[in-house]
NUMAR-803255 format. One record per residue (C-alpha): residue number from 1; residue in three letters; x, y, z. Coordinates in steps of 0.05 Angstrom, whole numbers. Layout:
N
(node NUM,ALA,(X,Y,Z))
...
% end
This chain:
64
(node 1,UNK,(590,-723,417))
(node 2,UNK,(633,-714,357))
(node 3,UNK,(577,-695,313))
(node 4,UNK,(560,-641,358))
(node 5,UNK,(627,-607,366))
(node 6,UNK,(634,-607,296))
(node 7,UNK,(566,-572,288))
(node 8,UNK,(582,-520,343))
(node 9,UNK,(655,-509,308))
(node 10,UNK,(627,-501,239))
(node 11,UNK,(572,-454,265))
(node 12,UNK,(622,-412,303))
(node 13,UNK,(670,-410,246))
(node 14,UNK,(619,-384,194))
(node 15,UNK,(593,-333,244))
(node 16,UNK,(672,-306,252))
(node 17,UNK,(676,-307,176))
(node 18,UNK,(609,-269,168))
(node 19,UNK,(637,-209,211))
(node 20,UNK,(689,-195,160))
(node 21,UNK,(645,-171,110))
(node 22,UNK,(666,-98,79))
(node 23,UNK,(611,-65,47))
(node 24,UNK,(620,1,9))
(node 25,UNK,(586,57,34))
(node 26,UNK,(531,87,-6))
(node 27,UNK,(568,155,-12))
(node 28,UNK,(626,121,-52))
(node 29,UNK,(576,88,-100))
(node 30,UNK,(560,119,-170))
(node 31,UNK,(500,100,-215))
(node 32,UNK,(506,118,-285))
(node 33,UNK,(449,161,-316))
(node 34,UNK,(436,99,-359))
(node 35,UNK,(422,54,-303))
(node 36,UNK,(383,110,-263))
(node 37,UNK,(337,119,-324))
(node 38,UNK,(326,47,-338))
(node 39,UNK,(309,37,-258))
(node 40,UNK,(257,98,-266))
(node 41,UNK,(228,63,-325))
(node 42,UNK,(217,-5,-290))
(node 43,UNK,(192,34,-227))
(node 44,UNK,(137,67,-267))
(node 45,UNK,(125,2,-300))
(node 46,UNK,(111,-35,-235))
(node 47,UNK,(73,23,-209))
(node 48,UNK,(28,15,-268))
(node 49,UNK,(17,-56,-255))
(node 50,UNK,(6,-44,-181))
(node 51,UNK,(-48,7,-201))
(node 52,UNK,(-83,-42,-250))
(node 53,UNK,(-81,-92,-199))
(node 54,UNK,(-108,-50,-142))
(node 55,UNK,(-164,-33,-186))
(node 56,UNK,(-179,-105,-209))
(node 57,UNK,(-183,-125,-128))
(node 58,UNK,(-227,-71,-113))
(node 59,UNK,(-276,-89,-173))
(node 60,UNK,(-270,-161,-147))
(node 61,UNK,(-290,-145,-75))
(node 62,UNK,(-343,-99,-94))
(node 63,UNK,(-374,-162,-137))
(node 64,UNK,(-363,-205,-70))
% end
């Protein structure tokens, strides 16, 4: 019975603490041009990999 009470109180306490999270609004955040450039570069690399994998999957489906 005591273990059950501990589980319930821990769960209630953790939920109460998680509600007090204070996140910054998106309007307040600024991204430096260097970071923006790197993100765009990585996005292009990821897109190239996705396109390459898509072509390989289509070729494999044709052979099946």
